[in-house]
BANU-624221 format. One record per residue (C-alpha): residue in one letter; x, y, z. Coordinates in pm, whole numbers, padded with zeros to 5 digits, always signed. Example, Ala and Ser with C-alpha at 12.3 -4.5 7.8 and 13.67 -1.06 7.14 Angstrom:
2
a+01230-00450+00780;s+01367-00106+00714;
END
This chain:
376
m+09190+18649+22239;a+08969+18523+22522;a+08787+18765+22746;f+09027+18926+22992;g+09323+18766+22818;w+09496+19103+22824;i+09511+19077+23205;d+09780+18808+23175;e+09994+19043+22965;q+09955+19321+23220;a+10044+19082+23502;e+10363+18978+23325;l+10463+19339+23268;r+10412+19414+23637;r+10617+19111+23734;r+10908+19216+23512;a+10899+19568+23652;g+10890+19449+24013;l+10550+19613+24069;v+10333+19317+24172;r+10115+19394+24473;t+09967+19128+24700;l+09729+19128+24994;r+09875+19026+25329;p+09603+18974+25593;r+09738+19054+25939;p+09637+18867+26253;a+09471+19049+26541;d+09777+18991+26760;s+10051+19076+26509;p+10394+19088+26678;l+10524+19345+26427;l+10613+19699+26530;d+10376+19892+26303;l+10534+20183+26114;a+10325+20119+25804;g+09970+20210+25904;n+09829+20559+25952;d+09730+20536+26318;y+09916+20859+26393;l+09783+20910+26745;g+09769+20543+26846;l+09391+20555+26887;a+09272+20264+26671;h+09299+20024+26967;h+09243+20274+27246;p+08981+20134+27487;e+08767+20448+27472;v+08763+20448+27092;v+08686+20076+27069;e+08408+20112+27325;g+08269+20412+27135;a+08246+20196+26822;a+08096+19900+27007;r+07840+20114+27187;a+07728+20274+26860;a+07686+19931+26700;r+07480+19808+26994;v+07251+20111+26978;w+07225+20174+26602;g+07307+19833+26453;a+07588+19698+26238;g+07502+19899+25926;s+07347+20235+25852;t+07080+20062+25632;g+07083+20307+25341;s+07207+20632+25195;r+07197+20923+25434;l+06917+21086+25236;v+06698+20777+25284;t+06753+20588+25613;g+07129+20602+25669;d+07139+20930+25861;t+07141+20896+26240;e+07157+21140+26528;l+07510+21011+26584;h+07618+21126+26235;a+07486+21476+26307;e+07661+21481+26644;l+07995+21388+26486;e+07952+21655+26219;r+07882+21927+26475;e+08183+21833+26684;l+08418+21800+26386;a+08316+22142+26255;a+08361+22302+26597;f+08696+22130+26659;c+08843+22227+26321;g+08695+22579+26323;f+08452+22551+26030;e+08087+22642+26000;a+07963+22301+25895;a+08069+21944+25815;l+07945+21649+25612;v+08049+21291+25693;l+08084+21036+25411;s+08182+20670+25392;s+08555+20733+25328;g+08811+21004+25267;y+08816+20893+24905;t+08444+20952+24856;a+08472+21282+25044;n+08728+21406+24791;l+08526+21282+24495;a+08218+21455+24637;a+08389+21788+24699;v+08583+21812+24375;t+08305+21706+24140;a+08033+21912+24308;l+08245+22228+24336;a+08382+22226+23980;p+08085+22256+23742;h+08100+22275+23364;g+08286+22590+23255;s+08501+22609+23566;l+08876+22556+23600;l+09041+22299+23827;v+09406+22361+23922;s+09564+22055+24082;d+09907+22000+24240;a+10114+21737+24059;g+10170+21553+24387;n+09807+21518+24488;h+09655+21197+24618;a+09478+20962+24376;s+09137+21053+24521;l+09185+21419+24427;i+09318+21319+24085;d+09017+21097+24024;g+08785+21375+24138;c+08944+21607+23884;r+08904+21346+23611;l+08536+21297+23692;a+08454+21667+23714;r+08321+21848+23408;a+08571+22131+23447;e+08881+22220+23251;r+09189+22082+23430;q+09541+22211+23472;i+09813+22022+23660;v+10075+22250+23814;a+10420+22198+23964;h+10439+22058+24315;r+10400+22312+24598;d+10432+22608+24360;p+10192+22901+24427;e+10335+23096+24134;a+10243+22811+23898;v+09891+22825+24042;r+09879+23200+23982;k+09978+23151+23618;a+09716+22880+23570;l+09442+23104+23709;r+09550+23411+23514;g+09301+23503+23244;h+09039+23246+23338;r+08685+23378+23341;g+08438+23187+23552;p+08449+22966+23864;a+08784+22818+23959;l+08896+22572+24226;v+09253+22507+24340;v+09300+22155+24478;s+09588+22041+24699;d+09681+21799+24971;t+09782+21976+25292;v+10042+21709+25371;f+10144+21496+25075;s+10122+21126+25147;v+10439+21017+24965;d+10708+21239+25120;g+10517+21398+25407;d+10592+21751+25287;a+10334+22024+25346;a+10162+22254+25098;p+10209+22631+25138;l+09841+22676+25226;a+09852+23040+25331;r+10024+23140+25007;l+09786+22929+24801;a+09493+23104+24966;e+09643+23445+24879;v+09680+23342+24515;c+09324+23209+24506;r+09186+23533+24648;e+09358+23739+24382;s+09132+23579+24120;g+08830+23480+24328;a+08908+23108+24317;g+08813+22864+24588;l+09066+22649+24771;l+09003+22281+24844;a+09260+22124+25079;d+09275+21752+25161;d+09386+21731+25525;a+09398+21352+25550;h+09751+21362+25695;g+09712+21689+25885;l+09400+21640+26096;g+09505+21528+26443;v+09871+21612+26378;l+09898+21977+26274;g+09745+22289+26424;d+09663+22369+26784;g+09589+22035+26951;g+09563+21861+26614;r+09293+22087+26467;g+09450+22049+26126;a+09651+22231+25863;g+09370+22474+25786;w+09373+22592+26146;a+09753+22612+26148;a+09749+22828+25833;g+09484+23064+25972;l+09226+22951+25716;a+08976+22773+25941;g+08629+22913+25888;a+08718+23114+25576;d+08426+23145+25335;d+08645+23054+25035;v+08818+22747+25182;v+08692+22388+25197;v+08883+22113+25378;t+08839+21739+25340;a+08981+21476+25573;t+08962+21111+25663;l+08857+20963+25994;s+09076+20656+25933;k+09415+20801+26021;a+09465+21016+26329;l+09115+20937+26460;g+09170+20562+26426;s+08828+20487+26275;q+08693+20502+25920;g+08506+20750+25702;g+08559+21092+25550;v+08445+21448+25610;v+08409+21773+25418;l+08440+22092+25625;g+08349+22440+25506;p+08084+22711+25483;a+07727+22593+25548;r+07617+22684+25195;v+07892+22462+25050;i+07787+22170+25270;d+07422+22221+25173;h+07526+22217+24807;l+07711+21887+24854;v+07404+21728+25013;n+07212+21816+24697;a+07477+21769+24428;a+07757+21533+24535;r+07694+21191+24380;t+07924+20998+24617;f+07716+21134+24904;i+07370+21103+24750;f+07407+20748+24613;d+07637+20591+24872;t+07534+20406+25186;g+07595+20613+25497;l+07896+20548+25717;a+07836+20255+25954;p+07743+20356+26310;a+08042+20179+26464;a+08281+20392+26258;v+08090+20707+26354;g+08099+20617+26723;g+08468+20532+26712;a+08558+20859+26539;l+08349+21061+26782;a+08518+20896+27081;a+08862+20960+26929;l+08781+21324+26859;r+08670+21380+27218;l+08979+21201+27351;l+09203+21424+27137;g+09023+21728+27273;r+09118+21617+27625;e+09472+21512+27529;p+09594+21769+27274;g+09957+21677+27342;r+09917+21367+27126;a+09947+21584+26813;e+10276+21740+26922;r+10409+21400+27028;a+10344+21257+26679;r+10540+21545+26526;r+10828+21497+26772;v+10848+21125+26691;a+10863+21205+26320;a+11143+21456+26374;e+11337+21204+26582;l+11299+20929+26323;y+11419+21166+26052;a+11719+21284+26256;r+11830+20931+26343;l+11783+20795+25991;t+11974+21077+25823;a+12249+21054+26084;a+12279+20687+25988;g+12331+20782+25623;h+11982+20726+25481;e+11830+20969+25232;a+11511+21086+25400;v+11275+21380+25352;r+11235+21620+25643;p+10878+21561+25770;d+10628+21843+25804;a+10380+21622+25990;a+10396+21251+26078;v+10509+21088+25751;v+10879+21003+25714;s+10993+20901+25366;v+11319+20709+25305;r+11433+20673+24946;a+11517+20334+24796;p+11740+20277+24491;s+11476+20088+24287;p+11132+19927+24310;e+11292+19584+24352;a+11521+19715+24628;a+11225+19876+24804;v+11039+19544+24802;r+11343+19355+24939;w+11403+19622+25200;t+11041+19612+25315;a+11050+19233+25337;g+11376+19249+25532;c+11224+19490+25782;r+10918+19270+25820;g+11137+18966+25876;a+11315+19158+26152;g+10985+19249+26319;v+10914+19598+26183;a+10636+19674+25934;v+10709+19967+25701;g+10527+20099+25396;c+10660+20038+25047;f+10574+20306+24790;r+10656+20227+24427;p+10534+20341+24086;p+10259+20410+23998;s+10182+20521+24356;v+10463+20779+24349;p+10434+21069+24103;d+10811+21110+24053;g+10883+20741+23992;v+11115+20716+24294;s+11053+20419+24525;r+11050+20473+24901;l+11001+20324+25240;r+10722+20520+25408;l+10724+20531+25786;t+10442+20638+26016;a+10544+20834+26323;r+10292+20741+26592;a+10235+20939+26910;d+10249+20619+27116;l+10594+20502+27000;s+10847+20474+27280;g+11212+20574+27259;e+11311+20207+27256;q+11077+20139+26965;i+11216+20432+26767;e+11570+20306+26827;r+11470+19954+26726;a+11307+20076+26404;v+11614+20275+26300;r+11840+19979+26378;v+11626+19738+26172;i+11598+19976+25875;g+11976+20021+25871;g+12046+19651+25915;t+11821+19541+25628;r+11913+19803+25369;p+11981+19639+25030;
END
């Protein structure tokens, strides 16, 4: 067989299963009503956020020029870290090039050889990959089940880290963070919570799920997040005790060997964070829109999952039906997400809707009408 000949076999298997994925570049002036992206607060195109990114690029240049331990660390990075830590209620913060690299950094650096990693079965791929790369023993536990976590930790001697999303990206359901923290404290384990879908949406004024659960600033809790969702920019952050952040600077490979986040992304995120601080009602509005979408969809007979944040999940009968449904929505002017295996841990295909704070009542009504009218 020729080199890479096996790729053709894999492609045929995906085609038969209805799991082929394709890139679809969008124009700058797309006419679609966007319910597929993760711009929860409607800040990606906000004039202040765009100007913050542009100003940073003019001052600091297009790229950061190197890893943050060489030349890629700017005063702007430090400013963003200070303000993120203060906003979310943690002692310190570390900004990385993406939420994915932030999770890889935190999991691998905080789970050394001889430790135990306990991971929720519904966790995001970045947490899963972090667990795979770490040198620790791994146990996967049932979704949102603190008692399963307790059983996994029982009898372990040595460091342990419990890893969970705060809001799970597939169905938008929230982890029982306060209960997980109690279980961790019984055995001296640390808790690592990925707040990608909670920052900007949950907690007082969008301060995140850690704040909402009363865990902000705890010396045994570390939170990761992305700057590419509610803050409308790009990048990732790890929040936690200063000694944990110092350890990551010295031990996390995806921080040490990766080019620092570009100044434009830093400037955009900083502008968005400050705007959210002035307009905290955006977080509550995103949650209200999600609740309204859920209520209208279920009233129309769709099987949807009650949202705990801003993700609304609508079940589809099959991967092929999900693809047709998504295409039908797009043809009618509404962009929705399409989640199929292997992206979904339970094998159930879904439409995934983003509840944005800037959606109007007319847009919500239009989205529900289109979803109902295009259902396979």
